[in-house]
C-alpha positions, 0 to 999 in steps of 0.5 A: 499499500502506498499512502500519501503526506496529508499535511504540512507544517511549517517551522521556522527555517523550513517546510517540513511534510508532516504526514497525519497518519502512518501504516505499519505493514508488518507480518506478509502472507503468513497464514494463521499468524495470529496464533503468533500474536495470541503467544505474545499476549501469553509472554507478556502476561507472564512478563508481567507477573514475574517482573511484579513477583521479583520487584515485591520479592525485593522489596519486602524482602530486607535482606534484599535491600542492597547496591546489586538488587536495587540494579536488578530492581530497576531492571524489573521496572524496564523490563516490565514498562519495555514489555508494556510500550511494545506487546500491547500496542503490537497486538493491537495494532495486528490482532484487532488490524488497527495498522493505522496510527497518528504521527505523534502516537508513532513517535510517542510508540518509538520514543517509550520503546528505545527508551526501555531498550537502552535502560535493559542494556545499561543495567546489564552494564551495571549488574556487570561492574557489581560483579566486577568490583565483588570480585576483583576488589572484595574487600572494598566492595562494601565501600565502593558499591553502596546503595547510594554509589547505584542510585547515582549512577541508574539516575545518570543512566536514565539521564543519559538514555532519556536525553539520548532518545529525545533528541534521537526521536525530535530529529524525525520531525525534521524530515518530510514524507512525500512517498510511501509511509508504510512502515516495514515493520511490526512497531514504529521503528526508526530505521524503517520509520525515517528511511521514508524521508525524502528530504536529507535524512544524513544526521538520522543515520548517524544518531541511528549509528551512534544508539546502535554503539551506545545499546549493543556495541559499547555494552558489549565489549565493556562487559566482556572486559569486565569478565576478562578482569573477573577471569585474571583476578580468579586464576590468580588469587583463588582456589579451586572451590573459591573460584567455582563459588565466585563463578555460581554468583556471575552464572545468572547475569552471564545468562541475561546477558546471553539472551539480551545481546546474542539475538540482537548481534545475530540480527545485525550481523546477519543483516549486514552479511546477507539478505533477511527476509522481512517475515524473519526480520519481525520475527528474529526481532520481536522475539528478541525485545520480549523473550528478555524481559519475561526470562530475566525475572525467572532466571534471578528467581530460579538460580540466585541463592539470596532471592530462593532463601528470600521466597522460602523464609515466610514458609519456614516461618509460618511452618514454625509458627503453626506448630509451635500453636499445635504443640501448645494445643 
């Protein structure tokens, strides 16, 4: 479908042709695709329950009121908000066939999806910093990594993310759309949207690369360097048993890193070196942006001893109270 821009808005320097609506194309010619959207509904339901559970456990368990779990709580918030920004709108768009989206709503959706995606990545990087200090500088950990320090780090990251994504999305308003308004993606994706413009979009392209570096490349490089330093420290100072114990504290984080980054890196490499069918690209990207948010709290619940102990403790205490009561009777 080819749509034409319907309105023109005039700025102080130029006239920008802005459409009233975009059309989100989504999948093409896939039978029974509605089952996939039903699956995403289930993913979203589990995401809400799992992240709400981990946030409640951290909030209620005093032993989890530490710097590390400030970041875990922040990750759960970004996972929950990121899925909420993406999945309900995606389901409304395709399951209920409301593929037209207003210009303003499109930019708003783009802003929130990218803000929470960026914060997911930076939260994983912050957790890597926490593990780095805990293993490389164990005696100074509680001095360096305090709740106040973590709150300051997260506040700076939030401000940086909001500024970066706000500037990136605002540049869309300096583009004119004179031809097709069909966004070949499953939401108002930044790249497919600015690619539709009919004036100079070189600055948008630069910011797309900047966001790619900030969200993927730099965090991955820093996390790899962090674990190289951790590995060197363990080889130098730890016995075999201590190495195993120290690495157990890192396994949950490493699994989260693999789940979040590897599919994204794979998608981008595949897009550069070969042709990917639009349907395959949409499925890969949609799963990459929804599955980690569902799996992150589950992994932390099942693989982190502090969380498991915090969940078990109330039930154990309740059992003791019931036993004492029965003895008195």
